[in-house]
C-alpha positions, 0 to 999 in steps of 0.5 A: 654212100646212101643219102637222103634228098634233105641231106643232099640239100643241106650239103649243097647249100654248104658247098654253095657258100651259104652259112645261114638258113632260117625258116619255120618247120612244117610237115613239108620241110621237117626233114630238111629242117633236121638235115640243116641242123645236123649239117656243119657250117650251116647256122640255123635260127628259128623264126616266129613268122616267115616274113621276118625271115624274108626281110632278114634275108634281104638285109643279110644280102644288102650288108654282106653281099652273101646269100641266105636261105629261107625254107617255108612249109608249102603255101601257108609258109610261102604266102607269109613270106611274100611281102619280104620276097617282093621287097627284095625283088623290087630292090634287086636283093638276093635270097634263096627260097626253099619251098616244101610242096605237098607230097606228089601222091597227095596232090589234088586229093585235099592233102593238108594245106595243099594249094591245088585248086586250079593246078596240082602243087601250085605254090611255085606259081604263087611266088614265081611273079616275085622271083627271078626263077623257080626250079622244081626238082623231080628227084633227090639227085635233081636237087643238086644242080637245080640248087646251084643254078638257083644260087648262081641266078640269084646273084648274077646280073641284077640280083634277086630272089630265086626259089626251089619248090621240092615235093615232100617225099623227095626229102626222104628219098634215099639215093646212092652217090659216089661223093658229096656234090661239089660247086666246082663248075657251077659258079663263075665270074659274070660281071659285064662291062660296056664296050670301050667306044661307049666309055670313050663317048661318056669320057668326052661328055665329062671333059666338056661338062660344065655342070656335071652331077653323079646320081648314085642308086642302090646299084652302087651298093649292090656292086660293092662300088662305094670306094670306087664311086667316092674316088672317082667323085673326089678325083674329078670334083663331081658332086653326088646325090643319091636315090632313097635306096642308094643312101650309103653309096656315098658319105652324107657328110662328104663335101661333095654330097648333096644328099638324097634327090627326089620328092623325099630329097634335099632342096640342094640335090633337086636344084642340082638335078634341075640345073646340071648339064650332064647327069650320070646315074650309077645303078639308079632306075629314075623311079617316081620317088627319085624323079618327083613323079617325072614332073618336068623341071621339079627334079630334072630338066632334060631339056638342058641336061644330057643323061647317061645311065649306067646299070648292070640291067639293060631293062633298067635303062631309058625306061623313064627317060631317053638317054644320050648314052648307056653303059651296061655293066657292073658299076665298079668296072664302069668306074674303073673304065672311065678313069682309064678313059679320062686318065688319072690326071685329067680334070673335068672343067666345071664352071667355077660357080657350079660348086659355089652355087651348090654350096649355097643351096646346101647352106639354105637347106641346112637352115630349113632343117634347123628351123624345122627341128626347133621345139614346137615348130612344124617347120618347112619340112612336111608332107609334099613340102620338100 
């Protein structure tokens, strides 16, 4: 069977589970755009700007947990998409970026819209700082495994965008294949969980905690562990605050919810952060926003609180504060392991006044919110006032 590189890419996207493909055609990706339109099971849609496609792919992954592909025409299209790609990279959201690069024989010769001032075909270098990895297939047949690898890498560990830069002539290269490519053997379960002894140590901390607090970040959303977190908090009666990007990880209207923490958060959540004796974070990096610029005693007081960080990415642990324990693993699996270590009927013996004090702080915050919403009132909520 004789096929082109563009047809191979379209079929590989389908076999890898991608359903939605977007982009703006240009001469370096026209053949791919046509192949995508002709491939069953792929839904293409046309944009007015590549940044919209990058932001759409970011949102699509956050909501569905599935990859969306965005193709761009050499460096004008890639640069247009950079803001959306950077946002996804910073927030650990995945997408597959396909860049059409200037044809190889024309590189360095002033080809139309080529980026070769310092290095021939330099568009891949332009985006590599904002993606987990870039692949550059050297032939049509090379497209298949490079694309499957890019798709797997995007969603493995800490998610993020990945990119494939394909020279224009490769799209139209005709090759002989025995059958269409299969994704078998390229994708596998890679969710990690921490060692049992570390989980047991954290379980012991929870048993002895008198003022425990859970801080849920976007890692809970990315791990699709919202239900597990809610069940865990309800089972053991532990209050929950979220980071800004972690909103949605725990229901705001839940009795155990304290709202968002940090300098854009609620006074109740920040009060809890300052007065807790054990803080367990799930997929939260304790960034500037979350920690109120790391000012001691504003959002956290680790002179009297122990810190446990749970994260799929070890590089996101202890990069703002030293930890008393680290659990490197998928949030959902860690929550399940903690339940197993604590026992389904165990209790966390928090001080009776802990919930009472938190309810008082929540009520006080509700008054501030109501007063600030009165017509003509500037209220107490303003820039830097929270």
